[in-house]
C-alpha positions as CSV (number, residue, x, y, z in Angstrom):
1,X,59.5,136.7,129.3
2,X,56.1,135.4,128.1
3,X,54.5,132.6,130.1
4,X,51.8,130.2,128.8
5,X,49.7,127.5,130.4
6,X,50.6,123.9,129.6
7,X,47.7,121.6,128.9
8,X,47.3,117.8,128.8
9,X,45.4,115.9,126.2
10,X,42.2,116.3,128.3
11,X,42.4,120.1,128.2
12,X,43.4,120.4,131.8
13,X,46.1,122.9,132.9
14,X,49.0,120.9,134.3
15,X,51.6,123.7,134.6
16,X,53.1,126.8,133.1
17,X,56.1,127.4,130.9
18,X,58.2,130.4,130.2
19,X,59.0,131.0,126.5
20,X,62.2,132.5,125.1
21,X,61.7,136.2,124.2
22,X,64.1,135.8,121.3
23,X,61.6,133.5,119.6
24,X,58.2,134.3,121.0
25,X,58.3,138.0,121.7
26,X,60.0,139.7,118.7
27,X,58.6,142.7,116.7
28,X,56.6,141.7,113.6
29,X,57.8,142.9,110.3
30,X,54.8,142.4,107.9
31,X,57.0,143.0,104.8
32,X,59.3,140.2,105.8
33,X,56.4,137.8,106.4
34,X,55.0,138.7,103.0
35,X,58.3,138.0,101.4
36,X,58.5,134.6,103.2
37,X,55.0,133.6,102.0
38,X,55.6,134.7,98.4
39,X,59.0,132.9,98.3
40,X,57.6,129.7,99.7
41,X,54.6,129.6,97.4
42,X,56.8,130.4,94.4
43,X,59.2,127.6,95.3
44,X,56.4,125.1,95.5
45,X,55.3,125.8,91.9
46,X,56.1,123.0,89.4
47,X,56.4,125.4,86.5
48,X,55.5,122.6,84.1
49,X,52.6,124.2,82.2
50,X,53.2,124.1,78.5
51,X,51.4,124.9,75.3
52,X,52.3,124.3,71.6
53,X,53.4,127.1,69.3
54,X,52.4,127.1,65.7
55,X,55.6,125.3,64.8
56,X,54.9,122.5,67.3
57,X,51.4,121.6,66.1
58,X,51.2,118.7,63.8
59,X,50.0,119.3,60.2
60,X,49.4,122.5,58.4
61,X,52.1,122.0,55.8
62,X,49.9,122.7,52.8
63,X,48.6,126.2,52.0
64,X,44.8,126.0,52.6
65,X,43.9,127.9,49.4
66,X,45.5,130.0,46.8
67,X,46.7,133.4,47.7
68,X,44.4,135.4,45.4
69,X,41.1,135.2,43.8
70,X,39.0,133.4,46.4
71,X,37.6,136.4,48.2
72,X,38.8,135.0,51.5
73,X,41.6,136.3,53.7
74,X,45.2,135.1,52.9
75,X,46.2,131.9,54.8
76,X,49.4,130.1,54.7
77,X,48.7,127.3,57.2
78,X,45.8,125.8,59.2
79,X,48.0,125.8,62.3
80,X,48.0,129.6,62.7
81,X,46.9,130.8,66.1
82,X,43.9,132.3,64.4
83,X,42.6,128.9,63.5
84,X,40.9,126.2,65.6
85,X,43.4,123.5,66.5
86,X,46.2,126.0,65.7
87,X,49.1,127.0,67.9
88,X,48.8,129.2,71.1
89,X,50.0,132.7,71.1
90,X,52.0,133.7,74.1
91,X,51.0,130.5,76.0
92,X,52.9,129.2,79.1
93,X,56.0,127.2,78.8
94,X,58.1,125.4,81.4
95,X,60.0,127.8,83.6
96,X,61.6,128.1,87.0
97,X,59.6,130.2,89.5
98,X,61.9,129.6,92.5
99,X,63.0,132.6,94.5
100,X,66.0,132.9,96.8
101,X,65.2,133.4,100.4
102,X,68.2,133.5,102.8
103,X,68.2,131.2,105.9
104,X,68.5,134.2,108.3
105,X,65.4,135.8,106.8
106,X,63.5,132.5,106.8
107,X,64.3,131.9,110.5
108,X,63.4,135.5,111.3
109,X,60.0,135.1,109.6
110,X,59.3,131.9,111.6
111,X,60.1,133.8,114.9
112,X,57.9,136.6,113.9
113,X,55.0,134.3,112.9
114,X,55.3,132.5,116.3
115,X,55.3,135.9,118.1
116,X,52.3,137.1,116.2
117,X,50.4,133.9,117.1
118,X,51.3,134.1,120.7
119,X,50.3,137.8,120.8
120,X,46.9,137.0,119.3
121,X,46.3,134.2,121.8
122,X,46.3,131.6,119.0
123,X,49.1,129.5,120.3
124,X,48.8,126.7,122.9
125,X,51.2,124.3,124.5
126,X,50.5,120.7,125.5
127,X,52.7,118.5,127.5
128,X,52.9,115.6,124.9
129,X,51.3,115.0,121.5
130,X,51.5,111.2,121.4
131,X,48.7,108.7,121.1
132,X,48.9,105.0,122.2
133,X,46.8,104.0,119.2
134,X,45.3,105.4,115.9
135,X,41.9,106.8,116.7
136,X,40.3,109.8,115.0
137,X,38.0,110.2,117.9
138,X,41.0,111.1,120.2
139,X,41.9,114.1,118.0
140,X,38.2,115.2,117.9
141,X,38.2,115.1,121.7
142,X,41.5,117.0,121.9
143,X,40.1,119.8,119.6
144,X,37.0,120.1,121.7
145,X,38.9,120.0,125.0
146,X,41.3,122.8,124.0
147,X,38.6,124.8,122.1
148,X,40.8,124.8,119.0
149,X,38.1,124.8,116.3
150,X,38.8,122.9,113.0
151,X,41.7,124.8,111.5
152,X,44.7,123.7,113.5
153,X,48.4,123.1,113.0
154,X,50.1,120.6,115.5
155,X,53.8,120.9,115.9
156,X,55.9,118.1,117.4
157,X,59.7,117.6,117.8
158,X,59.6,114.1,116.4
159,X,56.9,112.4,114.3
160,X,54.3,110.3,116.1
161,X,52.7,108.0,113.5
162,X,49.6,107.2,115.7
163,X,48.9,110.9,116.2
164,X,49.6,111.8,112.5
165,X,47.3,109.0,111.3
166,X,44.6,110.0,113.7
167,X,44.6,113.6,112.6
168,X,44.7,113.2,108.8
169,X,41.0,112.5,108.6
170,X,40.3,116.2,109.4
171,X,40.4,118.5,106.4
172,X,42.0,121.5,108.0
173,X,44.1,119.8,110.7
174,X,47.7,119.3,109.9
175,X,50.8,117.9,111.7
176,X,54.4,118.9,111.2
177,X,57.7,118.5,112.9
178,X,59.9,121.4,113.9
179,X,62.3,120.5,111.2
180,X,59.8,121.3,108.5
181,X,58.3,124.4,110.1
182,X,57.7,127.5,107.9
183,X,56.1,130.9,108.3
184,X,53.3,130.2,105.8
185,X,52.0,127.2,107.7
186,X,52.1,129.1,111.0
187,X,50.1,132.0,109.5
188,X,47.7,129.9,107.5
189,X,46.2,127.9,110.3
190,X,44.0,129.7,112.9
191,X,45.4,127.8,115.9
192,X,49.0,126.5,116.6
193,X,49.6,123.8,119.1
194,X,53.1,122.8,120.2
195,X,54.1,120.1,122.6
196,X,56.9,120.8,125.2
197,X,59.5,118.9,123.2
198,X,58.7,121.1,120.1
199,X,59.0,124.3,122.2
200,X,62.4,123.2,123.4
201,X,63.6,122.3,119.9
202,X,62.2,125.6,118.5
203,X,64.0,127.6,121.1
204,X,67.2,125.7,120.5
205,X,67.2,126.2,116.8
206,X,65.7,129.7,116.3
207,X,67.6,131.6,119.0
208,X,70.9,131.1,117.2
């Protein structure tokens, strides 16, 4: 059973915690993680890109010139895709990009992403991610105390508005709750920080 140090907001070790093997020590299937990332990114696409075909472009009802005798190529409308301001050939149109990704596979991908982060020493646990007030300086001090760098995902069991507001001024620092956790976010950020309540919630949900 893997064991990690538990830190406080000052970067001091205040204890140790054992992590569930069923969540934090599972074999990593790279193919499954790839499927999870592709499915999540596809489901986030709006699919609203649209272009006009030649029949959708306004105008072009009159034949530009007679069929023969001018020496120019034949033309039936000025809205042909060959013309400036004409329609678009094979352009994008609204479509649904979403992919089905079963819940069991999604949860397995999250377990594997957490296991990969722990194995790479890129996961840390703090006792509590709550701030008494909104101050960006507190997050900067926390990043420095825990030696996290500037690409970090903080995971809490319940949202703390003071902490969330304090962290949003950093470009690559993001906060999520365990209910909205996904494999893409876990793999995208270089460091993952969970508080003890988040660990308990993750183990409760993802060991089933």
